[in-house]
C-alpha positions as CSV (number, residue, x, y, z in Angstrom):
1,M,0.8,11.0,21.6
2,V,-0.4,9.0,24.6
3,D,-3.7,7.2,24.8
4,E,-6.0,6.2,27.8
5,N,-4.0,3.2,28.4
6,G,-0.9,5.4,28.5
7,Q,0.7,3.5,25.5
8,I,2.3,5.7,22.9
9,S,0.2,5.8,19.6
10,R,0.7,3.5,17.0
11,K,1.5,4.8,13.4
12,I,-0.2,2.9,10.7
13,P,1.8,3.3,7.4
14,L,-0.6,4.1,4.9
15,I,1.3,3.5,1.5
16,A,-0.8,5.7,-0.6
17,Q,0.7,8.8,1.4
18,L,4.5,7.9,1.0
19,T,4.6,10.5,-1.6
20,E,2.4,13.0,-3.8
21,E,2.4,12.0,-7.3
22,F,5.3,13.6,-9.3
23,N,5.7,17.3,-8.9
24,E,5.1,19.0,-12.3
25,Q,8.7,20.1,-12.3
26,L,9.6,16.3,-12.3
27,L,7.7,15.6,-15.7
28,N,10.4,17.0,-17.6
29,D,14.5,16.3,-17.6
30,K,14.3,14.9,-13.8
31,M,11.9,12.1,-15.0
32,D,14.3,9.6,-16.3
33,I,14.3,6.2,-14.9
34,I,17.2,6.8,-12.3
35,R,20.4,8.8,-12.9
36,P,23.1,7.4,-15.5
37,L,25.4,5.1,-13.9
38,Q,29.5,6.1,-14.4
39,T,30.7,4.5,-17.7
40,T,33.8,3.9,-15.6
41,K,32.4,1.1,-13.7
42,T,33.2,-2.3,-14.7
43,L,31.7,-5.7,-14.0
44,D,33.3,-5.7,-10.8
45,S,31.0,-2.9,-9.6
46,L,28.1,-5.5,-10.0
47,K,29.7,-7.3,-7.1
48,D,28.7,-5.1,-4.0
49,E,26.3,-7.5,-2.9
50,I,27.7,-11.0,-3.9
51,F,25.0,-13.9,-3.3
52,E,26.8,-16.9,-1.7
53,I,25.6,-19.5,-4.0
54,N,27.6,-22.4,-2.1
55,G,24.8,-24.8,-0.6
56,Y,22.3,-24.3,-3.3
57,K,21.4,-26.6,-5.9
58,I,19.4,-26.2,-9.4
59,T,15.9,-27.6,-9.0
60,L,15.2,-29.3,-12.2
61,D,11.4,-29.6,-12.0
62,E,11.0,-26.1,-12.7
63,I,12.8,-23.6,-15.1
64,R,11.3,-20.5,-16.4
65,G,12.0,-19.3,-19.9
66,Q,15.4,-19.6,-21.3
67,H,17.5,-17.9,-18.4
68,I,15.4,-18.3,-15.3
69,Q,16.3,-21.1,-12.9
70,K,14.7,-22.6,-9.6
71,W,17.3,-23.0,-7.0
72,S,17.0,-24.7,-3.6
73,K,18.8,-24.7,-0.6
74,I,20.6,-28.4,0.0
75,L,19.8,-28.6,3.5
76,D,16.7,-26.8,3.5
77,P,14.5,-27.5,0.1
78,N,12.0,-25.1,1.0
79,K,14.2,-22.0,0.9
80,V,14.2,-21.2,-3.0
81,I,15.4,-18.5,-5.1
82,A,15.2,-17.3,-8.7
83,V,18.6,-17.2,-10.7
84,K,18.6,-15.4,-13.9
85,E,21.5,-15.7,-16.3
86,V,23.5,-12.9,-18.3
87,N,25.7,-13.9,-20.9
88,I,28.9,-11.5,-20.2
89,N,30.5,-12.6,-23.4
90,M,27.4,-11.0,-25.2
91,H,28.5,-7.6,-23.6
92,P,32.1,-7.1,-24.3
93,D,32.4,-3.6,-23.8
94,I,31.4,-1.3,-21.0
95,L,28.7,0.5,-22.6
96,S,26.8,-2.8,-23.9
97,M,26.9,-3.6,-20.1
98,E,25.4,-0.3,-18.8
99,P,21.7,-1.2,-19.1
100,I,22.5,-4.3,-17.0
101,K,24.3,-2.3,-14.5
102,K,21.8,0.2,-14.3
103,Q,18.8,-2.4,-14.0
104,I,21.0,-4.0,-11.1
105,E,21.2,-0.6,-9.0
106,I,17.6,-0.3,-9.4
107,L,16.8,-3.7,-8.1
108,K,19.6,-2.9,-5.3
109,M,17.5,0.4,-4.5
110,L,14.2,-1.5,-4.4
111,Q,15.0,-4.6,-2.5
112,S,13.2,-3.7,0.8
113,L,10.0,-2.7,-0.9
114,P,7.2,-5.1,-0.3
115,Q,5.5,-4.8,-3.7
116,V,8.6,-5.3,-5.7
117,I,10.4,-8.6,-6.1
118,K,13.0,-8.9,-3.8
119,F,16.5,-8.8,-5.0
120,Y,19.4,-11.0,-3.1
121,G,22.6,-10.3,-5.0
122,T,24.6,-11.2,-8.0
123,F,27.5,-13.9,-8.4
124,T,29.4,-14.7,-11.8
125,H,30.3,-18.5,-13.1
126,N,31.5,-19.3,-16.4
127,S,31.3,-16.0,-18.0
128,K,27.8,-15.6,-16.8
129,L,26.4,-13.0,-14.6
130,H,23.6,-14.6,-12.2
131,I,21.2,-12.4,-10.7
132,V,19.5,-14.0,-7.8
133,T,16.0,-12.7,-6.8
134,E,12.9,-14.0,-4.8
135,W,11.4,-16.7,-6.2
136,A,7.7,-16.5,-7.2
137,H,6.0,-19.8,-6.6
138,N,2.8,-19.1,-8.5
139,D,4.6,-17.6,-11.5
140,N,3.4,-14.4,-13.2
141,L,-0.2,-12.8,-13.0
142,R,-1.0,-13.9,-16.6
143,N,0.0,-17.8,-16.1
144,Y,-1.7,-17.4,-12.5
145,Y,-5.3,-16.4,-14.0
146,T,-5.0,-18.6,-16.5
147,K,-4.5,-21.7,-14.2
148,N,-6.7,-20.3,-11.4
149,L,-10.0,-19.3,-13.8
150,H,-12.6,-16.9,-12.4
151,L,-10.6,-15.2,-9.5
152,G,-12.9,-13.7,-6.9
153,W,-13.2,-9.7,-6.9
154,D,-11.3,-9.9,-3.4
155,K,-8.3,-11.4,-5.0
156,K,-8.4,-9.2,-8.1
157,S,-8.8,-6.1,-6.1
158,E,-5.9,-7.2,-3.8
159,F,-3.8,-7.9,-6.5
160,S,-4.4,-4.4,-8.0
161,I,-3.8,-2.8,-4.7
162,D,-0.3,-4.5,-4.7
163,I,0.7,-3.3,-7.8
164,C,-0.5,0.3,-7.6
165,R,1.2,0.6,-4.1
166,G,4.5,-0.9,-5.8
167,L,4.2,1.7,-8.5
168,I,3.6,4.4,-6.0
169,Y,6.8,3.5,-4.3
170,L,8.6,3.5,-7.5
171,H,7.3,6.8,-8.6
172,S,8.3,8.1,-5.0
173,M,11.9,7.1,-5.9
174,H,11.5,8.7,-9.4
175,I,11.9,5.4,-11.3
176,L,9.6,4.5,-13.9
177,H,9.1,0.9,-14.6
178,H,8.5,1.3,-18.7
179,D,6.8,-2.3,-19.4
180,I,3.9,-2.8,-16.9
181,R,1.7,-5.9,-18.1
182,S,0.8,-8.9,-16.6
183,A,3.9,-11.1,-17.9
184,N,5.7,-8.7,-15.5
185,I,3.7,-9.2,-12.3
186,L,5.0,-12.0,-10.3
187,I,2.6,-13.8,-7.7
188,T,4.6,-14.9,-4.4
189,L,3.6,-18.1,-2.3
190,D,1.3,-16.2,-0.1
191,R,-0.3,-14.7,-3.2
192,T,1.3,-11.2,-3.0
193,A,1.5,-9.6,-6.4
194,K,4.9,-8.0,-7.0
195,I,6.5,-6.1,-10.0
196,A,9.5,-7.7,-11.5
197,N,11.2,-7.5,-14.5
198,F,12.8,-3.8,-14.6
199,G,13.9,-4.0,-18.4
200,I,17.3,-6.5,-18.0
201,S,16.1,-8.5,-20.6
202,R,15.7,-5.3,-22.7
203,G,19.4,-4.3,-22.2
204,F,20.9,-7.7,-23.8
205,S,18.2,-9.2,-26.1
206,E,16.4,-6.5,-27.7
207,A,17.6,-7.4,-31.0
208,T,16.2,-10.7,-30.7
209,R,12.9,-9.7,-29.5
210,N,10.2,-11.2,-31.6
211,L,7.0,-9.7,-33.3
212,D,4.6,-11.4,-30.8
213,E,6.6,-9.8,-27.9
214,T,6.2,-6.7,-29.5
215,I,2.8,-6.9,-30.0
216,D,2.4,-8.0,-26.2
217,T,3.9,-4.8,-25.1
218,I,2.0,-2.6,-27.2
219,R,-1.6,-3.6,-25.7
220,Y,-0.4,-1.5,-22.7
221,M,1.1,1.1,-24.5
222,A,-0.1,4.7,-23.8
223,P,-1.5,6.2,-27.2
224,E,0.8,9.3,-26.8
225,K,3.7,7.3,-26.7
226,L,2.5,4.9,-29.6
227,K,1.8,7.9,-31.8
228,T,5.0,10.0,-31.4
229,K,8.0,7.8,-31.5
230,N,10.2,10.1,-29.6
231,Y,7.5,10.9,-26.9
232,K,9.3,11.1,-23.5
233,Y,7.8,8.2,-21.4
234,D,6.4,9.7,-18.1
235,N,4.3,8.6,-15.2
236,F,1.0,9.2,-17.2
237,C,2.2,6.6,-19.8
238,E,2.8,4.3,-16.8
239,I,-0.6,4.9,-15.4
240,F,-2.2,4.2,-18.9
241,S,-0.4,0.9,-18.6
242,F,-2.0,0.1,-15.3
243,G,-5.1,0.9,-16.3
244,M,-5.2,-1.6,-19.3
245,L,-3.8,-4.1,-16.8
246,L,-6.7,-3.4,-14.7
247,W,-8.7,-4.4,-17.7
248,E,-7.0,-7.7,-17.9
249,I,-7.5,-8.6,-14.5
250,A,-11.2,-7.6,-14.6
251,E,-11.6,-9.9,-17.6
252,E,-8.6,-12.4,-17.2
253,K,-7.4,-12.0,-20.5
254,M,-5.0,-9.9,-22.6
255,P,-6.2,-6.6,-23.8
256,Y,-7.4,-6.6,-27.6
257,E,-6.5,-10.5,-27.4
258,K,-8.1,-11.2,-30.9
259,E,-5.7,-8.7,-32.7
260,N,-2.6,-9.8,-33.6
261,N,-1.9,-7.4,-36.4
262,L,0.7,-4.7,-35.4
263,K,-0.6,-2.0,-37.7
264,K,-4.2,-2.6,-36.7
265,L,-3.5,-2.9,-33.1
266,Y,-1.5,0.6,-33.5
267,E,-4.8,2.3,-35.3
268,I,-7.1,0.8,-32.5
269,I,-5.4,2.2,-29.5
270,S,-3.7,5.4,-30.9
271,V,-5.9,6.7,-33.9
272,K,-9.4,5.5,-33.1
273,K,-8.8,5.4,-29.5
274,I,-11.0,2.4,-28.8
275,R,-10.8,0.9,-25.4
276,E,-11.9,-2.4,-24.7
277,G,-15.5,-3.1,-23.2
278,F,-16.2,-4.9,-19.8
279,S,-18.4,-8.1,-19.1
280,S,-21.6,-7.5,-17.2
281,D,-20.3,-8.8,-14.0
282,V,-17.7,-6.4,-13.4
283,P,-18.3,-3.8,-10.6
284,S,-19.4,-0.1,-11.6
285,E,-16.1,1.2,-9.8
286,W,-13.6,-0.9,-11.4
287,K,-15.0,0.4,-14.8
288,T,-14.7,4.0,-13.5
289,I,-11.2,3.4,-12.7
290,F,-10.3,1.9,-16.0
291,K,-12.0,4.9,-17.7
292,E,-10.1,7.3,-15.5
293,T,-6.7,5.8,-15.9
294,T,-6.7,5.1,-19.7
295,R,-8.3,8.9,-20.7
296,S,-6.9,9.9,-24.4
297,N,-5.5,13.3,-22.7
298,P,-2.6,12.0,-20.1
299,R,-3.0,14.9,-17.9
300,N,-6.6,14.0,-17.3
301,R,-5.9,10.5,-15.9
302,S,-6.2,9.9,-12.2
303,K,-3.2,10.0,-9.9
304,L,-1.9,6.7,-8.3
305,S,-3.0,7.9,-4.8
306,R,-6.3,8.3,-5.7
307,I,-6.4,5.1,-7.7
308,V,-5.4,3.3,-4.6
309,E,-8.1,4.8,-2.7
310,D,-10.8,3.8,-5.1
311,L,-9.5,0.0,-5.5
312,L,-9.6,-0.1,-1.8
313,K,-13.3,0.8,-2.1
314,V,-13.7,-2.1,-4.3
315,Y,-11.7,-4.5,-2.1
316,E,-13.7,-3.3,1.3
317,T,-17.2,-4.4,-0.6
318,F,-15.8,-7.9,-1.6
319,H,-13.7,-8.7,1.3
320,P,-14.8,-6.8,4.5
321,R,-12.4,-8.5,6.9
322,L,-10.7,-6.2,9.2
323,N,-7.4,-5.6,11.5
324,L,-5.2,-3.0,12.6
325,N,-1.7,-3.8,13.8
326,D,0.5,-6.6,14.8
327,R,-0.1,-6.6,18.4
328,D,-0.8,-9.9,19.9
329,T,-4.6,-10.3,20.4
330,S,-4.8,-13.9,20.6
331,E,-6.8,-13.8,23.9
332,Y,-9.7,-12.5,21.5
333,E,-11.3,-14.5,19.4
334,G,-13.4,-14.1,15.8
335,R,-13.0,-12.0,12.9
336,L,-14.4,-8.4,12.5
337,T,-16.7,-7.8,9.8
338,L,-18.1,-4.5,8.6
339,D,-21.2,-6.1,7.4
340,P,-23.9,-6.0,10.0
341,P,-25.7,-9.4,11.0
342,P,-28.5,-10.5,8.8
343,S,-30.6,-10.0,11.8
344,D,-30.8,-7.4,14.6
345,P,-28.0,-7.4,16.9
346,E,-28.5,-9.7,20.3
347,L,-27.3,-6.6,22.4
348,S,-28.7,-3.3,22.6
349,L,-26.2,-0.6,22.5
350,E,-26.1,-0.1,26.1
351,D,-25.6,-3.6,26.9
352,A,-23.0,-3.8,24.2
353,I,-21.0,-1.3,26.2
354,K,-21.6,-3.3,29.4
355,E,-20.4,-6.4,27.9
356,H,-17.3,-4.9,26.5
357,H,-16.6,-3.7,29.9
358,K,-16.7,-7.1,31.6
359,E,-13.4,-8.7,32.4
360,N,-14.0,-11.6,30.1
361,G,-17.1,-10.0,28.1
362,D,-17.9,-11.3,24.4
363,K,-16.1,-8.6,22.5
364,T,-17.2,-10.0,19.0
365,K,-20.8,-9.7,20.3
366,S,-20.1,-6.3,21.3
367,W,-18.5,-5.5,17.9
368,K,-21.7,-6.6,16.0
369,S,-24.1,-4.4,17.8
370,F,-21.8,-1.4,17.6
371,I,-21.1,-1.6,13.7
372,K,-25.1,-2.3,13.3
373,F,-25.8,0.8,15.0
374,A,-22.9,3.0,13.9
375,N,-24.1,2.2,10.4
376,S,-27.6,3.4,11.4
377,G,-25.8,6.7,12.3
378,N,-25.7,6.4,16.2
379,P,-22.8,8.9,17.3
380,E,-21.8,6.9,20.3
381,A,-22.1,3.5,18.2
382,K,-19.6,5.3,15.8
383,Y,-17.3,6.1,18.5
384,W,-17.4,2.7,19.8
385,A,-16.9,0.9,16.4
386,G,-14.1,3.4,15.7
387,L,-12.3,2.4,18.8
388,Y,-12.5,-1.1,18.0
389,L,-10.9,-0.6,14.8
390,Y,-8.5,1.7,15.8
391,H,-7.2,-0.8,19.1
392,D,-7.4,-4.0,17.3
393,I,-9.7,-5.4,19.7
394,C,-11.1,-8.4,18.2
395,N,-8.4,-10.0,16.0
396,K,-4.6,-9.8,14.4
397,P,-4.0,-8.1,11.2
398,I,-4.1,-10.1,7.9
399,D,-2.2,-7.9,5.5
400,E,-1.3,-4.4,4.7
401,T,-4.6,-3.6,3.0
402,E,-6.5,-4.3,5.9
403,R,-4.5,-2.4,8.2
404,C,-4.8,0.8,6.0
405,F,-8.5,0.3,5.5
406,R,-9.1,-0.2,9.2
407,A,-7.3,3.2,9.8
408,R,-9.4,4.9,7.5
409,R,-12.6,3.7,8.9
410,A,-11.6,4.2,12.1
411,A,-10.6,7.7,11.9
412,A,-13.9,8.4,9.9
413,F,-16.1,7.0,12.8
414,F,-14.0,9.1,15.0
415,K,-14.7,12.2,13.2
416,E,-18.4,11.6,12.5
417,S,-19.0,11.0,16.4
418,A,-16.8,14.1,17.5
419,D,-18.5,16.3,15.1
420,E,-22.0,15.3,15.6
421,C,-21.9,15.6,19.4
422,D,-19.9,18.5,19.7
423,M,-21.7,19.7,22.7
424,P,-19.8,19.9,26.3
425,N,-20.9,17.3,28.7
426,T,-23.8,16.2,26.7
427,Q,-22.6,12.5,25.4
428,S,-20.3,10.7,27.9
429,H,-17.9,9.4,24.8
430,V,-17.5,13.0,22.6
431,D,-14.5,13.9,24.5
432,K,-13.1,10.4,23.7
433,A,-14.2,10.7,20.0
434,Q,-12.3,13.9,19.8
435,L,-9.0,12.5,21.6
436,H,-9.0,9.6,19.3
437,F,-9.8,11.6,16.0
438,A,-7.0,13.9,17.3
439,Y,-4.5,11.0,17.4
440,C,-5.4,10.3,14.0
441,L,-4.8,13.8,12.9
442,W,-1.4,13.6,14.5
443,N,0.2,10.6,13.3
444,G,-1.7,10.7,9.6
445,Q,-3.5,7.6,10.6
446,G,-6.4,6.9,8.1
447,V,-6.4,10.5,7.3
448,D,-3.6,13.4,6.1
449,K,-1.5,14.4,8.9
450,N,-2.7,17.7,10.1
451,H,-0.9,18.9,13.3
452,T,-3.1,22.2,13.6
453,K,-6.4,20.3,13.2
454,A,-4.8,17.8,15.8
455,V,-4.4,20.4,18.3
456,E,-7.9,22.0,17.7
457,Y,-9.5,18.3,18.5
458,F,-7.1,17.8,21.6
459,K,-8.4,21.3,23.0
460,K,-12.0,20.2,22.5
461,A,-11.5,16.9,24.3
462,A,-9.4,18.5,27.0
463,Q,-12.5,21.3,27.4
464,N,-14.8,18.4,27.7
465,G,-13.0,16.8,30.7
466,N,-10.8,14.2,29.1
467,P,-7.7,13.4,31.3
468,Y,-5.5,12.4,28.2
469,A,-6.6,15.3,26.0
470,M,-5.6,17.5,28.8
471,Y,-2.1,15.8,28.9
472,N,-1.6,15.9,25.4
473,Y,-2.7,19.5,24.9
474,G,-1.2,20.9,28.0
475,M,2.5,19.2,26.9
476,I,1.8,20.9,23.5
477,L,1.4,24.3,25.0
478,F,4.0,23.8,27.3
479,K,6.6,22.9,25.0
480,G,5.5,24.6,22.0
481,V,5.1,21.7,19.8
482,D,3.8,23.2,16.3
483,V,2.1,25.7,18.1
484,P,3.3,29.1,19.9
485,A,4.2,28.2,23.3
486,D,1.9,29.1,26.4
487,Q,3.4,27.8,29.4
488,A,0.8,29.2,31.6
489,Q,-2.0,27.5,29.9
490,G,0.4,24.4,29.4
491,K,0.8,24.2,33.0
492,M,-2.7,24.4,33.9
493,Y,-3.9,21.8,31.6
494,L,-0.8,19.7,33.0
495,R,-1.9,20.0,36.5
496,L,-5.4,19.1,35.6
497,A,-4.0,15.7,34.0
498,A,-1.6,14.9,36.9
499,G,-4.8,15.6,39.2
500,R,-6.7,12.7,37.1
501,K,-3.6,10.3,37.9
502,V,-2.3,10.5,34.5
503,Q,1.2,9.1,34.7
504,K,2.9,10.9,32.0
505,A,1.3,14.1,33.4
506,I,2.6,13.5,36.9
507,D,6.2,12.6,35.4
508,L,6.2,15.7,33.3
509,C,5.0,18.0,36.2
510,N,8.0,16.5,38.4
511,A,10.4,16.9,35.7
512,E,9.5,20.6,35.2
513,S,8.6,21.5,38.8
514,I,5.0,22.2,38.2
515,S,3.1,22.0,41.4
516,Y,0.1,19.9,41.2
């Protein structure tokens, strides 16, 4: 799709749309953590991605647990890695190595996912296998909130969104973590929450796990799994664990912290089905998410795609800065905010539009006016607010969360503007709003991808005289893109667009020998 600047429309990645939740049939045998690895593999099979450790040294100032060390590059101490030791001699046969191999295979599969701790490779030394991953400068989530008391709701919601998106990634690949809790969420240097610890320790130290560790695990365990020993762990169990983690993030303490009796804890969670309460300052939306993720009936728990949407709403409330994509917009100053200024904007809507069109106009001042009037229900202001969000007019992006949020808000503004003024020649902006909402629908930007609906809005915009809509609609009809081909109608709209100097239309007309 081409916009009025002659540019190919961007596709803003919405991570919640990567996948639908597991289909019902996947809740059966196909829900296993991963396909079992062939037991004929030896330790050599772990060397597919050998990490070149030469040039690194152990950093003695920071060692986590008994087996995780921080290593830094000798020539560049700022480059650090986490190295975890596995004693191969403790696993003399193929079967005992199987869980370790399985977890390394999982890490390899997930190494490109942004919400999962990055896997770099393995190496062996002195009969020990070393697993190399990204170093989390801010330790795990539990230690992070313990050291940084009273986190803001912007950061709490941001961490929660990171984790939820990580789970969406995992589930889209038919992988279940099995142990979602704060100790297994690592916080990186840029304060991104990443899922880690995919059960490797379980593979080689299950027998030595102490009671405290068992109690810590149970605090997050779904009641159906607790109650029935042979209950097959599924994504509903994982959603429950995530819900308990949301409670912990809100309250900054472990669930059922005062209860350390294993039997009583089991009774509280699975028999009495008591859930922890919240402090008075916890947002009501957060409480609702917790309630919907920890329902006693697994099938009634919210889907992850719904949860991330609800968390985004909390995030928007406490962290309203906005951005769209990675284009360089250093020429613009200021940071957008969805909150209108405390007083009336200095510019009327008409003056804000004039300011926007000035070569050196104050785009931030225009934005404040657009969002003020858009929030008051003005259809034309909604178009302009959507345009600023869609085209990243005032600033560069901060993170994926804001990029996703902007796409959703822009699409909503375009739709409202297009639908409220769906009258030919009555509003100067309506064709542009229809065109931009068509882009959103076609590319799945901020809304579910829907080519059929997109074509409807391209047609409306074209009939309202928008030359770029004429080109897009004409091209779709002429080539039969997701619609029955209609070359006569397609040629008509392409000629109209070419006559309005749309270069892409001119090029297509020339290529197809269409006179204009």
